[in-house]
PyMOL CGO cylinders between C-alpha atoms (Angstrom):
from pymol import cmd
from pymol.cgo import CYLINDER

trace = [
    CYLINDER, -0.44, 0.01, 0.13, 1.09, 3.43, 0.04, 0.3, 1, 1, 1, 1, 1, 1,
    CYLINDER, 1.09, 3.43, 0.04, 1.83, 5.28, 2.96, 0.3, 1, 1, 1, 1, 1, 1,
    CYLINDER, 1.83, 5.28, 2.96, 2.90, 9.23, 3.67, 0.3, 1, 1, 1, 1, 1, 1,
    CYLINDER, 2.90, 9.23, 3.67, 6.52, 10.29, 5.02, 0.3, 1, 1, 1, 1, 1, 1,
    CYLINDER, 6.52, 10.29, 5.02, 8.50, 13.24, 5.36, 0.3, 1, 1, 1, 1, 1, 1,
    CYLINDER, 8.50, 13.24, 5.36, 12.10, 11.68, 5.21, 0.3, 1, 1, 1, 1, 1, 1,
    CYLINDER, 12.10, 11.68, 5.21, 15.11, 13.81, 5.66, 0.3, 1, 1, 1, 1, 1, 1,
    CYLINDER, 15.11, 13.81, 5.66, 16.73, 13.73, 2.48, 0.3, 1, 1, 1, 1, 1, 1,
    CYLINDER, 16.73, 13.73, 2.48, 19.41, 11.57, 1.58, 0.3, 1, 1, 1, 1, 1, 1,
    CYLINDER, 19.41, 11.57, 1.58, 22.34, 12.86, -0.66, 0.3, 1, 1, 1, 1, 1, 1,
    CYLINDER, 22.34, 12.86, -0.66, 20.71, 10.43, -3.20, 0.3, 1, 1, 1, 1, 1, 1,
    CYLINDER, 20.71, 10.43, -3.20, 17.13, 12.70, -2.38, 0.3, 1, 1, 1, 1, 1, 1,
    CYLINDER, 17.13, 12.70, -2.38, 18.65, 15.90, -3.12, 0.3, 1, 1, 1, 1, 1, 1,
    CYLINDER, 18.65, 15.90, -3.12, 20.52, 14.47, -6.27, 0.3, 1, 1, 1, 1, 1, 1,
    CYLINDER, 20.52, 14.47, -6.27, 17.43, 13.49, -7.65, 0.3, 1, 1, 1, 1, 1, 1,
    CYLINDER, 17.43, 13.49, -7.65, 15.09, 16.94, -6.43, 0.3, 1, 1, 1, 1, 1, 1,
    CYLINDER, 15.09, 16.94, -6.43, 18.28, 18.64, -8.56, 0.3, 1, 1, 1, 1, 1, 1,
    CYLINDER, 18.28, 18.64, -8.56, 16.40, 17.31, -11.59, 0.3, 1, 1, 1, 1, 1, 1,
    CYLINDER, 16.40, 17.31, -11.59, 18.90, 13.87, -12.24, 0.3, 1, 1, 1, 1, 1, 1,
    CYLINDER, 18.90, 13.87, -12.24, 17.97, 10.33, -11.81, 0.3, 1, 1, 1, 1, 1, 1,
    CYLINDER, 17.97, 10.33, -11.81, 19.88, 7.80, -9.12, 0.3, 1, 1, 1, 1, 1, 1,
    CYLINDER, 19.88, 7.80, -9.12, 19.98, 4.36, -9.27, 0.3, 1, 1, 1, 1, 1, 1,
    CYLINDER, 19.98, 4.36, -9.27, 22.38, 2.41, -5.51, 0.3, 1, 1, 1, 1, 1, 1,
    CYLINDER, 22.38, 2.41, -5.51, 22.47, -1.02, -3.81, 0.3, 1, 1, 1, 1, 1, 1,
    CYLINDER, 22.47, -1.02, -3.81, 22.83, -0.51, -0.04, 0.3, 1, 1, 1, 1, 1, 1,
    CYLINDER, 22.83, -0.51, -0.04, 22.64, -2.97, 2.51, 0.3, 1, 1, 1, 1, 1, 1,
    CYLINDER, 22.64, -2.97, 2.51, 19.35, -2.41, 4.00, 0.3, 1, 1, 1, 1, 1, 1,
    CYLINDER, 19.35, -2.41, 4.00, 20.60, -0.86, 7.63, 0.3, 1, 1, 1, 1, 1, 1,
    CYLINDER, 20.60, -0.86, 7.63, 21.99, 1.87, 5.52, 0.3, 1, 1, 1, 1, 1, 1,
    CYLINDER, 21.99, 1.87, 5.52, 18.55, 2.90, 4.21, 0.3, 1, 1, 1, 1, 1, 1,
    CYLINDER, 18.55, 2.90, 4.21, 18.29, 6.32, 6.06, 0.3, 1, 1, 1, 1, 1, 1,
    CYLINDER, 18.29, 6.32, 6.06, 14.32, 7.29, 3.28, 0.3, 1, 1, 1, 1, 1, 1,
    CYLINDER, 14.32, 7.29, 3.28, 12.48, 4.33, 3.85, 0.3, 1, 1, 1, 1, 1, 1,
    CYLINDER, 12.48, 4.33, 3.85, 11.58, 1.71, 5.71, 0.3, 1, 1, 1, 1, 1, 1,
    CYLINDER, 11.58, 1.71, 5.71, 13.75, -1.27, 4.57, 0.3, 1, 1, 1, 1, 1, 1,
    CYLINDER, 13.75, -1.27, 4.57, 13.39, -3.85, 7.59, 0.3, 1, 1, 1, 1, 1, 1,
    CYLINDER, 13.39, -3.85, 7.59, 10.03, -4.53, 6.23, 0.3, 1, 1, 1, 1, 1, 1,
    CYLINDER, 10.03, -4.53, 6.23, 11.59, -6.25, 2.46, 0.3, 1, 1, 1, 1, 1, 1,
    CYLINDER, 11.59, -6.25, 2.46, 13.44, -8.79, 4.89, 0.3, 1, 1, 1, 1, 1, 1,
    CYLINDER, 13.44, -8.79, 4.89, 16.32, -8.52, 2.17, 0.3, 1, 1, 1, 1, 1, 1,
    CYLINDER, 16.32, -8.52, 2.17, 19.67, -7.82, 3.46, 0.3, 1, 1, 1, 1, 1, 1,
    CYLINDER, 19.67, -7.82, 3.46, 20.11, -5.14, 0.21, 0.3, 1, 1, 1, 1, 1, 1,
    CYLINDER, 20.11, -5.14, 0.21, 18.34, -2.82, -1.41, 0.3, 1, 1, 1, 1, 1, 1,
    CYLINDER, 18.34, -2.82, -1.41, 18.47, -1.75, -4.86, 0.3, 1, 1, 1, 1, 1, 1,
    CYLINDER, 18.47, -1.75, -4.86, 17.03, 2.28, -4.14, 0.3, 1, 1, 1, 1, 1, 1,
    CYLINDER, 17.03, 2.28, -4.14, 15.83, 4.35, -6.90, 0.3, 1, 1, 1, 1, 1, 1,
    CYLINDER, 15.83, 4.35, -6.90, 15.25, 8.10, -7.56, 0.3, 1, 1, 1, 1, 1, 1,
    CYLINDER, 15.25, 8.10, -7.56, 13.55, 9.02, -10.80, 0.3, 1, 1, 1, 1, 1, 1,
    CYLINDER, 13.55, 9.02, -10.80, 12.63, 12.66, -11.55, 0.3, 1, 1, 1, 1, 1, 1,
    CYLINDER, 12.63, 12.66, -11.55, 9.85, 13.88, -12.83, 0.3, 1, 1, 1, 1, 1, 1,
    CYLINDER, 9.85, 13.88, -12.83, 9.97, 16.56, -14.58, 0.3, 1, 1, 1, 1, 1, 1,
    CYLINDER, 9.97, 16.56, -14.58, 8.71, 19.42, -16.78, 0.3, 1, 1, 1, 1, 1, 1,
    CYLINDER, 8.71, 19.42, -16.78, 8.92, 20.20, -20.25, 0.3, 1, 1, 1, 1, 1, 1,
    CYLINDER, 8.92, 20.20, -20.25, 11.61, 23.05, -18.94, 0.3, 1, 1, 1, 1, 1, 1,
    CYLINDER, 11.61, 23.05, -18.94, 13.53, 20.33, -16.66, 0.3, 1, 1, 1, 1, 1, 1,
    CYLINDER, 13.53, 20.33, -16.66, 12.02, 21.39, -13.56, 0.3, 1, 1, 1, 1, 1, 1,
    CYLINDER, 12.02, 21.39, -13.56, 11.18, 18.70, -11.18, 0.3, 1, 1, 1, 1, 1, 1,
    CYLINDER, 11.18, 18.70, -11.18, 8.06, 18.22, -10.81, 0.3, 1, 1, 1, 1, 1, 1,
    CYLINDER, 8.06, 18.22, -10.81, 7.89, 15.24, -8.43, 0.3, 1, 1, 1, 1, 1, 1,
    CYLINDER, 7.89, 15.24, -8.43, 10.32, 12.35, -7.17, 0.3, 1, 1, 1, 1, 1, 1,
    CYLINDER, 10.32, 12.35, -7.17, 9.28, 8.36, -7.67, 0.3, 1, 1, 1, 1, 1, 1,
    CYLINDER, 9.28, 8.36, -7.67, 10.91, 6.88, -5.30, 0.3, 1, 1, 1, 1, 1, 1,
    CYLINDER, 10.91, 6.88, -5.30, 11.42, 2.89, -4.97, 0.3, 1, 1, 1, 1, 1, 1,
    CYLINDER, 11.42, 2.89, -4.97, 13.15, 0.85, -3.16, 0.3, 1, 1, 1, 1, 1, 1,
    CYLINDER, 13.15, 0.85, -3.16, 13.52, -3.10, -4.60, 0.3, 1, 1, 1, 1, 1, 1,
    CYLINDER, 13.52, -3.10, -4.60, 14.51, -6.14, -2.86, 0.3, 1, 1, 1, 1, 1, 1,
    CYLINDER, 14.51, -6.14, -2.86, 18.53, -7.05, -4.77, 0.3, 1, 1, 1, 1, 1, 1,
    CYLINDER, 18.53, -7.05, -4.77, 18.44, -10.65, -4.77, 0.3, 1, 1, 1, 1, 1, 1,
    CYLINDER, 18.44, -10.65, -4.77, 16.94, -11.28, -8.14, 0.3, 1, 1, 1, 1, 1, 1,
    CYLINDER, 16.94, -11.28, -8.14, 19.44, -9.08, -9.43, 0.3, 1, 1, 1, 1, 1, 1,
    CYLINDER, 19.44, -9.08, -9.43, 22.15, -9.99, -7.88, 0.3, 1, 1, 1, 1, 1, 1,
    CYLINDER, 22.15, -9.99, -7.88, 21.80, -13.52, -8.61, 0.3, 1, 1, 1, 1, 1, 1,
    CYLINDER, 21.80, -13.52, -8.61, 21.30, -12.12, -12.06, 0.3, 1, 1, 1, 1, 1, 1,
    CYLINDER, 21.30, -12.12, -12.06, 24.59, -10.79, -11.95, 0.3, 1, 1, 1, 1, 1, 1,
    CYLINDER, 24.59, -10.79, -11.95, 26.27, -13.13, -11.11, 0.3, 1, 1, 1, 1, 1, 1,
    CYLINDER, 26.27, -13.13, -11.11, 25.00, -15.88, -12.81, 0.3, 1, 1, 1, 1, 1, 1,
    CYLINDER, 25.00, -15.88, -12.81, 26.65, -13.25, -15.96, 0.3, 1, 1, 1, 1, 1, 1,
    CYLINDER, 26.65, -13.25, -15.96, 30.09, -13.58, -14.06, 0.3, 1, 1, 1, 1, 1, 1,
    CYLINDER, 30.09, -13.58, -14.06, 30.03, -16.60, -13.77, 0.3, 1, 1, 1, 1, 1, 1,
    CYLINDER, 30.03, -16.60, -13.77, 28.04, -16.96, -17.31, 0.3, 1, 1, 1, 1, 1, 1,
    CYLINDER, 28.04, -16.96, -17.31, 31.51, -14.82, -18.71, 0.3, 1, 1, 1, 1, 1, 1,
    CYLINDER, 31.51, -14.82, -18.71, 33.73, -16.49, -16.87, 0.3, 1, 1, 1, 1, 1, 1,
    CYLINDER, 33.73, -16.49, -16.87, 33.05, -19.99, -18.41, 0.3, 1, 1, 1, 1, 1, 1,
    CYLINDER, 33.05, -19.99, -18.41, 32.98, -18.41, -21.20, 0.3, 1, 1, 1, 1, 1, 1,
    CYLINDER, 32.98, -18.41, -21.20, 36.68, -16.62, -21.14, 0.3, 1, 1, 1, 1, 1, 1,
    CYLINDER, 36.68, -16.62, -21.14, 38.21, -20.30, -19.69, 0.3, 1, 1, 1, 1, 1, 1,
    CYLINDER, 38.21, -20.30, -19.69, 36.75, -22.51, -22.67, 0.3, 1, 1, 1, 1, 1, 1,
    CYLINDER, 36.75, -22.51, -22.67, 38.13, -19.21, -24.53, 0.3, 1, 1, 1, 1, 1, 1,
    CYLINDER, 38.13, -19.21, -24.53, 41.68, -19.55, -23.28, 0.3, 1, 1, 1, 1, 1, 1,
    CYLINDER, 41.68, -19.55, -23.28, 41.60, -23.07, -23.74, 0.3, 1, 1, 1, 1, 1, 1,
    CYLINDER, 41.60, -23.07, -23.74, 40.74, -22.96, -27.63, 0.3, 1, 1, 1, 1, 1, 1,
    CYLINDER, 40.74, -22.96, -27.63, 43.25, -20.41, -28.43, 0.3, 1, 1, 1, 1, 1, 1,
    CYLINDER, 43.25, -20.41, -28.43, 45.50, -22.61, -26.35, 0.3, 1, 1, 1, 1, 1, 1,
    CYLINDER, 45.50, -22.61, -26.35, 45.22, -25.54, -27.99, 0.3, 1, 1, 1, 1, 1, 1,
    CYLINDER, 45.22, -25.54, -27.99, 44.66, -23.41, -31.29, 0.3, 1, 1, 1, 1, 1, 1,
    CYLINDER, 44.66, -23.41, -31.29, 48.26, -22.43, -30.63, 0.3, 1, 1, 1, 1, 1, 1,
    CYLINDER, 48.26, -22.43, -30.63, 49.88, -25.91, -29.50, 0.3, 1, 1, 1, 1, 1, 1,
    CYLINDER, 49.88, -25.91, -29.50, 48.33, -27.08, -32.81, 0.3, 1, 1, 1, 1, 1, 1,
    CYLINDER, 48.33, -27.08, -32.81, 50.30, -24.19, -34.57, 0.3, 1, 1, 1, 1, 1, 1,
    CYLINDER, 50.30, -24.19, -34.57, 53.82, -25.05, -32.56, 0.3, 1, 1, 1, 1, 1, 1,
    CYLINDER, 53.82, -25.05, -32.56, 53.26, -28.71, -33.17, 0.3, 1, 1, 1, 1, 1, 1,
    CYLINDER, 53.26, -28.71, -33.17, 53.14, -27.32, -37.46, 0.3, 1, 1, 1, 1, 1, 1,
    CYLINDER, 53.14, -27.32, -37.46, 55.72, -25.61, -37.48, 0.3, 1, 1, 1, 1, 1, 1,
    CYLINDER, 55.72, -25.61, -37.48, 58.44, -27.83, -35.32, 0.3, 1, 1, 1, 1, 1, 1,
    CYLINDER, 58.44, -27.83, -35.32, 57.34, -30.38, -37.81, 0.3, 1, 1, 1, 1, 1, 1,
    CYLINDER, 57.34, -30.38, -37.81, 57.99, -28.23, -41.27, 0.3, 1, 1, 1, 1, 1, 1,
    CYLINDER, 57.99, -28.23, -41.27, 60.79, -26.76, -39.45, 0.3, 1, 1, 1, 1, 1, 1,
    CYLINDER, 60.79, -26.76, -39.45, 62.41, -30.29, -38.62, 0.3, 1, 1, 1, 1, 1, 1,
    CYLINDER, 62.41, -30.29, -38.62, 61.26, -31.73, -42.27, 0.3, 1, 1, 1, 1, 1, 1,
    CYLINDER, 61.26, -31.73, -42.27, 62.62, -28.65, -43.97, 0.3, 1, 1, 1, 1, 1, 1,
    CYLINDER, 62.62, -28.65, -43.97, 66.19, -29.78, -42.14, 0.3, 1, 1, 1, 1, 1, 1,
    CYLINDER, 66.19, -29.78, -42.14, 66.06, -32.84, -42.92, 0.3, 1, 1, 1, 1, 1, 1,
    CYLINDER, 66.06, -32.84, -42.92, 65.62, -32.54, -46.21, 0.3, 1, 1, 1, 1, 1, 1,
    CYLINDER, 65.62, -32.54, -46.21, 68.44, -29.78, -45.74, 0.3, 1, 1, 1, 1, 1, 1,
    CYLINDER, 68.44, -29.78, -45.74, 70.65, -31.79, -44.46, 0.3, 1, 1, 1, 1, 1, 1,
    CYLINDER, 70.65, -31.79, -44.46, 69.61, -34.82, -46.95, 0.3, 1, 1, 1, 1, 1, 1,
    CYLINDER, 69.61, -34.82, -46.95, 70.46, -32.22, -49.65, 0.3, 1, 1, 1, 1, 1, 1,
    CYLINDER, 70.46, -32.22, -49.65, 74.33, -31.73, -48.64, 0.3, 1, 1, 1, 1, 1, 1,
    CYLINDER, 74.33, -31.73, -48.64, 74.49, -35.50, -49.61, 0.3, 1, 1, 1, 1, 1, 1,
    CYLINDER, 74.49, -35.50, -49.61, 73.17, -35.30, -52.32, 0.3, 1, 1, 1, 1, 1, 1,
    CYLINDER, 73.17, -35.30, -52.32, 74.99, -34.57, -56.26, 0.3, 1, 1, 1, 1, 1, 1,
    CYLINDER, 74.99, -34.57, -56.26, 72.79, -31.98, -57.66, 0.3, 1, 1, 1, 1, 1, 1,
    CYLINDER, 72.79, -31.98, -57.66, 72.55, -33.72, -61.06, 0.3, 1, 1, 1, 1, 1, 1,
    CYLINDER, 72.55, -33.72, -61.06, 71.82, -37.42, -60.53, 0.3, 1, 1, 1, 1, 1, 1,
    CYLINDER, 71.82, -37.42, -60.53, 70.42, -37.51, -56.82, 0.3, 1, 1, 1, 1, 1, 1,
    CYLINDER, 70.42, -37.51, -56.82, 73.33, -39.90, -56.09, 0.3, 1, 1, 1, 1, 1, 1,
    CYLINDER, 73.33, -39.90, -56.09, 75.13, -39.98, -53.01, 0.3, 1, 1, 1, 1, 1, 1,
    CYLINDER, 75.13, -39.98, -53.01, 77.80, -37.18, -53.16, 0.3, 1, 1, 1, 1, 1, 1,
    CYLINDER, 77.80, -37.18, -53.16, 81.39, -37.80, -52.65, 0.3, 1, 1, 1, 1, 1, 1,
    CYLINDER, 81.39, -37.80, -52.65, 81.86, -36.97, -49.18, 0.3, 1, 1, 1, 1, 1, 1,
    CYLINDER, 81.86, -36.97, -49.18, 78.69, -38.66, -48.27, 0.3, 1, 1, 1, 1, 1, 1,
    CYLINDER, 78.69, -38.66, -48.27, 79.84, -41.75, -49.63, 0.3, 1, 1, 1, 1, 1, 1,
    CYLINDER, 79.84, -41.75, -49.63, 83.50, -42.05, -48.55, 0.3, 1, 1, 1, 1, 1, 1,
    CYLINDER, 83.50, -42.05, -48.55, 81.07, -41.84, -44.79, 0.3, 1, 1, 1, 1, 1, 1,
    CYLINDER, 81.07, -41.84, -44.79, 78.81, -44.38, -46.41, 0.3, 1, 1, 1, 1, 1, 1,
    CYLINDER, 78.81, -44.38, -46.41, 81.81, -46.76, -47.02, 0.3, 1, 1, 1, 1, 1, 1,
    CYLINDER, 81.81, -46.76, -47.02, 83.90, -46.23, -43.51, 0.3, 1, 1, 1, 1, 1, 1,
    CYLINDER, 83.90, -46.23, -43.51, 80.90, -47.45, -41.66, 0.3, 1, 1, 1, 1, 1, 1,
    CYLINDER, 80.90, -47.45, -41.66, 80.57, -50.23, -44.37, 0.3, 1, 1, 1, 1, 1, 1,
    CYLINDER, 80.57, -50.23, -44.37, 84.22, -50.96, -43.00, 0.3, 1, 1, 1, 1, 1, 1,
    CYLINDER, 84.22, -50.96, -43.00, 84.31, -50.67, -39.68, 0.3, 1, 1, 1, 1, 1, 1,
    CYLINDER, 84.31, -50.67, -39.68, 81.24, -52.67, -39.23, 0.3, 1, 1, 1, 1, 1, 1,
    CYLINDER, 81.24, -52.67, -39.23, 81.98, -55.66, -41.69, 0.3, 1, 1, 1, 1, 1, 1,
    CYLINDER, 81.98, -55.66, -41.69, 85.71, -55.78, -40.01, 0.3, 1, 1, 1, 1, 1, 1,
    CYLINDER, 85.71, -55.78, -40.01, 83.64, -56.39, -36.52, 0.3, 1, 1, 1, 1, 1, 1,
    CYLINDER, 83.64, -56.39, -36.52, 80.96, -58.75, -37.29, 0.3, 1, 1, 1, 1, 1, 1,
    CYLINDER, 80.96, -58.75, -37.29, 83.67, -60.51, -40.28, 0.3, 1, 1, 1, 1, 1, 1,
    CYLINDER, 83.67, -60.51, -40.28, 82.37, -60.55, -42.61, 0.3, 1, 1, 1, 1, 1, 1,
    CYLINDER, 82.37, -60.55, -42.61, 82.36, -59.06, -46.44, 0.3, 1, 1, 1, 1, 1, 1,
    CYLINDER, 82.36, -59.06, -46.44, 80.99, -56.19, -49.00, 0.3, 1, 1, 1, 1, 1, 1,
    CYLINDER, 80.99, -56.19, -49.00, 81.53, -55.32, -51.88, 0.3, 1, 1, 1, 1, 1, 1,
    CYLINDER, 81.53, -55.32, -51.88, 82.30, -52.18, -54.43, 0.3, 1, 1, 1, 1, 1, 1,
    CYLINDER, 82.30, -52.18, -54.43, 82.45, -51.25, -57.74, 0.3, 1, 1, 1, 1, 1, 1,
    CYLINDER, 82.45, -51.25, -57.74, 83.48, -48.36, -59.42, 0.3, 1, 1, 1, 1, 1, 1,
    CYLINDER, 83.48, -48.36, -59.42, 82.16, -47.52, -62.64, 0.3, 1, 1, 1, 1, 1, 1,
    CYLINDER, 82.16, -47.52, -62.64, 84.05, -44.71, -64.81, 0.3, 1, 1, 1, 1, 1, 1,
    CYLINDER, 84.05, -44.71, -64.81, 82.70, -43.43, -68.22, 0.3, 1, 1, 1, 1, 1, 1,
    CYLINDER, 82.70, -43.43, -68.22, 85.44, -44.54, -71.17, 0.3, 1, 1, 1, 1, 1, 1,
    CYLINDER, 85.44, -44.54, -71.17, 86.04, -41.17, -72.73, 0.3, 1, 1, 1, 1, 1, 1,
    CYLINDER, 86.04, -41.17, -72.73, 83.97, -38.43, -70.84, 0.3, 1, 1, 1, 1, 1, 1,
    CYLINDER, 83.97, -38.43, -70.84, 85.51, -35.32, -71.79, 0.3, 1, 1, 1, 1, 1, 1,
    CYLINDER, 85.51, -35.32, -71.79, 85.48, -36.24, -74.82, 0.3, 1, 1, 1, 1, 1, 1,
    CYLINDER, 85.48, -36.24, -74.82, 82.10, -36.96, -75.05, 0.3, 1, 1, 1, 1, 1, 1,
    CYLINDER, 82.10, -36.96, -75.05, 81.04, -33.88, -73.55, 0.3, 1, 1, 1, 1, 1, 1,
    CYLINDER, 81.04, -33.88, -73.55, 83.28, -31.81, -75.18, 0.3, 1, 1, 1, 1, 1, 1,
    CYLINDER, 83.28, -31.81, -75.18, 82.00, -33.16, -78.37, 0.3, 1, 1, 1, 1, 1, 1,
    CYLINDER, 82.00, -33.16, -78.37, 78.39, -33.37, -77.73, 0.3, 1, 1, 1, 1, 1, 1,
    CYLINDER, 78.39, -33.37, -77.73, 78.13, -30.52, -74.87, 0.3, 1, 1, 1, 1, 1, 1,
    CYLINDER, 78.13, -30.52, -74.87, 76.78, -30.07, -71.32, 0.3, 1, 1, 1, 1, 1, 1,
    CYLINDER, 76.78, -30.07, -71.32, 73.32, -31.10, -71.71, 0.3, 1, 1, 1, 1, 1, 1,
    CYLINDER, 73.32, -31.10, -71.71, 73.80, -34.22, -73.72, 0.3, 1, 1, 1, 1, 1, 1,
    CYLINDER, 73.80, -34.22, -73.72, 76.67, -35.20, -71.30, 0.3, 1, 1, 1, 1, 1, 1,
    CYLINDER, 76.67, -35.20, -71.30, 74.16, -34.91, -68.45, 0.3, 1, 1, 1, 1, 1, 1,
    CYLINDER, 74.16, -34.91, -68.45, 71.47, -37.01, -69.82, 0.3, 1, 1, 1, 1, 1, 1,
    CYLINDER, 71.47, -37.01, -69.82, 74.40, -40.00, -70.34, 0.3, 1, 1, 1, 1, 1, 1,
    CYLINDER, 74.40, -40.00, -70.34, 75.02, -39.24, -66.52, 0.3, 1, 1, 1, 1, 1, 1,
    CYLINDER, 75.02, -39.24, -66.52, 71.46, -39.67, -65.55, 0.3, 1, 1, 1, 1, 1, 1,
    CYLINDER, 71.46, -39.67, -65.55, 71.00, -42.61, -67.93, 0.3, 1, 1, 1, 1, 1, 1,
    CYLINDER, 71.00, -42.61, -67.93, 74.01, -44.89, -65.99, 0.3, 1, 1, 1, 1, 1, 1,
    CYLINDER, 74.01, -44.89, -65.99, 72.94, -43.14, -62.47, 0.3, 1, 1, 1, 1, 1, 1,
    CYLINDER, 72.94, -43.14, -62.47, 69.46, -44.96, -63.76, 0.3, 1, 1, 1, 1, 1, 1,
    CYLINDER, 69.46, -44.96, -63.76, 70.73, -48.14, -64.66, 0.3, 1, 1, 1, 1, 1, 1,
    CYLINDER, 70.73, -48.14, -64.66, 72.68, -48.31, -61.67, 0.3, 1, 1, 1, 1, 1, 1,
    CYLINDER, 72.68, -48.31, -61.67, 70.40, -47.45, -59.11, 0.3, 1, 1, 1, 1, 1, 1,
    CYLINDER, 70.40, -47.45, -59.11, 67.62, -50.20, -60.58, 0.3, 1, 1, 1, 1, 1, 1,
    CYLINDER, 67.62, -50.20, -60.58, 69.76, -53.38, -60.27, 0.3, 1, 1, 1, 1, 1, 1,
    CYLINDER, 69.76, -53.38, -60.27, 68.95, -55.38, -57.67, 0.3, 1, 1, 1, 1, 1, 1,
    CYLINDER, 68.95, -55.38, -57.67, 71.31, -54.76, -54.62, 0.3, 1, 1, 1, 1, 1, 1,
    CYLINDER, 71.31, -54.76, -54.62, 70.89, -55.83, -50.47, 0.3, 1, 1, 1, 1, 1, 1,
    CYLINDER, 70.89, -55.83, -50.47, 71.88, -52.46, -48.67, 0.3, 1, 1, 1, 1, 1, 1,
    CYLINDER, 71.88, -52.46, -48.67, 73.05, -50.66, -51.52, 0.3, 1, 1, 1, 1, 1, 1,
    CYLINDER, 73.05, -50.66, -51.52, 74.58, -47.79, -51.85, 0.3, 1, 1, 1, 1, 1, 1,
    CYLINDER, 74.58, -47.79, -51.85, 74.95, -45.40, -55.29, 0.3, 1, 1, 1, 1, 1, 1,
    CYLINDER, 74.95, -45.40, -55.29, 76.96, -43.01, -55.33, 0.3, 1, 1, 1, 1, 1, 1,
    CYLINDER, 76.96, -43.01, -55.33, 78.98, -39.91, -57.83, 0.3, 1, 1, 1, 1, 1, 1,
    CYLINDER, 78.98, -39.91, -57.83, 81.94, -40.00, -56.61, 0.3, 1, 1, 1, 1, 1, 1,
    CYLINDER, 81.94, -40.00, -56.61, 83.79, -37.98, -59.58, 0.3, 1, 1, 1, 1, 1, 1,
    CYLINDER, 83.79, -37.98, -59.58, 82.64, -35.95, -62.54, 0.3, 1, 1, 1, 1, 1, 1,
    CYLINDER, 82.64, -35.95, -62.54, 82.00, -39.24, -64.42, 0.3, 1, 1, 1, 1, 1, 1,
    CYLINDER, 82.00, -39.24, -64.42, 82.88, -41.99, -61.77, 0.3, 1, 1, 1, 1, 1, 1,
]
cmd.load_cgo(trace, "trace")
């Protein structure tokens, strides 16, 4: 019901009388402009809403006190939702970053392996180069000596290759080297290593 009271104006009420609305969240014990004890709540939303004339002068003041529990529970729910969304976004972002770093690391390792392998290969024939085959040969000699086994070694030298190169040109000579390399790689063999040891060897 409505009741008529003449309270001592608080600072918030004086602000509203001057024409500015005022909203505050207060403990029920701090409400000075009304009796909040009858609401049976600990916290109260206090609102002062001035009614203004067309010229902006205050004509009347509407004061509202209401239980803050529903508002605060809504704020708590919104805060909880924000925290959950933020955590989910952080976890998702972390997983994306882990995936990006993993893919980058995998790519770097693959490129590094390709670079190392490229250093071991002859650019024309893609066979092992001189340095790589010397290393392989040293390893084979040591392992064969340790187990008392045998291995075979063949050095293929293309006869008159310099004359062929001078007569038919570099492109034709390169084709000869590629065909010989292809033939040697296609031959069956166990644990075979084929390399370009020298210009025509």
